[in-house]
N, C-alpha and C positions, 0 to 999 in steps of 0.2 A: 282647869278649862283651857288655859293657854297651852299647856303641854299637849293636851288632846288636839287642839287646833294645829299645833306644830306637826304632830304625828300624822294627822289627816292630810296636811299639805305634802309632807314627804312621801307618804305612801300613795297618794293620788298621782305622783309623778314617778313612781317606781321606788327605788331606794335612795334617790338623791333629790333634794328639794330643788325647786326652780331657782335660777340664779337671781332673778329680780321679782319682788312681790310688792305690788302697790296696795296700800291700805287707804280706803276711802269710805265715805258715808253720804247719805242723802242730805243731811243737814249738819250744821255746826252743833257741837255739844253731844254728839252721839258716842264719843269715846274712841275714835279712831287712833288718836295719838297715844292713848293709854295702851291700846292693843298693840300698836306698832312697837312701842318701847318694850313691853313685856314679851312680845314674840321674839324680838331681837335678843333679849336675855335668854330666853328658852333655847334658841338655836345655839347661842354661845356656850351655854352649859354643856352642850353635847359636842363641843370643840369645833363648831362651824365658825370660821372667821367671818364676822358679821359687821356690816356698816348700815347705819340708819341715816337716811337722807331726808332732811326736812325740806319738803317742797311746797308746804302750805305757807306762802309768802305773806298772806294777809293776817293769819293767826298762828304764828310759829310757836310750837309747844315742845318739840322733841328734845331739845337741849335741856329744858327745865327738869325733865325726868332724871337727868344724869348730873344735875347740879352745875351745868355749864352756863356761863354768863357772857359768852362770846356773842357779839352782835354781827360780825361779818360772817358770810356764808355763801351758799349756793348762788343767790341772786347776784352777789358781788363778783363771784367767779365768772358767771355767765355773761356779765356785762363788761368783763375785762378789767375789773378793779381789784382782783385778789389772785395771787399766785396759787397754783395747785398745791405747793408745799405748805401753805397756810390754811388749806381747805378742810382737811380731815383732823379730827380731834380724838384723843384717847379719852377713855372714861375709867371709872373705878372698877367697872365690870370687865373681867378678862375676856378677850376676843370680841369686844364691842367697841366700835368706833362710831363717831357721829359727824355728820356734815350739817351744820345749822342752816336754816333757811336764808338768813341774811336780812338785809334791809328790804322793806316793802318797795318793790320796783314800780315804775309808772305803768308798765304793760306786763303784768305777771303771766298772762295767758300766752304771750309770745315766747317767754323763756323756756317753758316746758316743751315747746315744739321746735326749739332751735337745734341746729346741727351740733353745736357745742354740747348741748345737754345729752344728745344721743352718743356723742363721742365719749363723754364723761362716763355714761353708763357702761359702755364697752370697756373702758379702762378699769372701772370698778369690778367688772366681771373677771378680769385677769388677776386682780388682787384679792378679792373676797369670794367666799363660798356662797354667801347669801347677802343680797342687797334688799333692804326694806325701805320703801319710799312712802313717807307720810304725805299724802296729797290733800289738796283742798276738797271740801265736800262737792260731789258731782251734781247734786240737785240744785245748788244755789248759783254757782258760777261755772264758767266754762274753762277755768284754769286747768282742771285736772284731765280734760279729755285727751290731750296729746300725751301726757305722762302715763295715763292708763294704757294707751295704745303701745307704748314703748316697754311696758313691763311684761314679763313672761306670765305672771299670774296676778289676779286681783282679788282682794278680800273686801267685801262690802260690810261695814259695821252698822248695825241698827240697834237702837236702845229700846228695850221692852217698854211698852206703854208710853213712849215719848216720841219716837220717830213717826212722822206722818206717813201713813201707808201709801198714799198717792205718790209722795216723793220717792218712796222706796221702789214702787213699781216702775 
């Protein structure tokens, strides 16, 4: 299923995938982080240099899928408390790198709309073939709005018989 999703993304954009793909969901627990991690691996299996960015500051999950226990990450970088050289982490998966979400900031909705975040995405586009951004659920909080706007493509994850249809709409 993940490989089919990857192929659908690629062929929807021609023969090259979009540079940045935001993964979101209406509610927490819908499986967006699982999809993001597996989609990153699927792209990397086809030699796309891939980075997964944890942008869900309230419930960071992406690093756990790769056995990372680093606490510093994107929020620390965007607040000026972490150098770029310490932001990106290698994983056991070839061609997959991870940027952890970092500590839960006071105003997470501001970080995704910051100039520094947009500049970071541009920098990542120069380094990586595919950038996958694990965002907060859009139906619960407003943190993901600016992040979704800055991504080239968005995937909305819904869980069968769990996701509230009204939230999804």
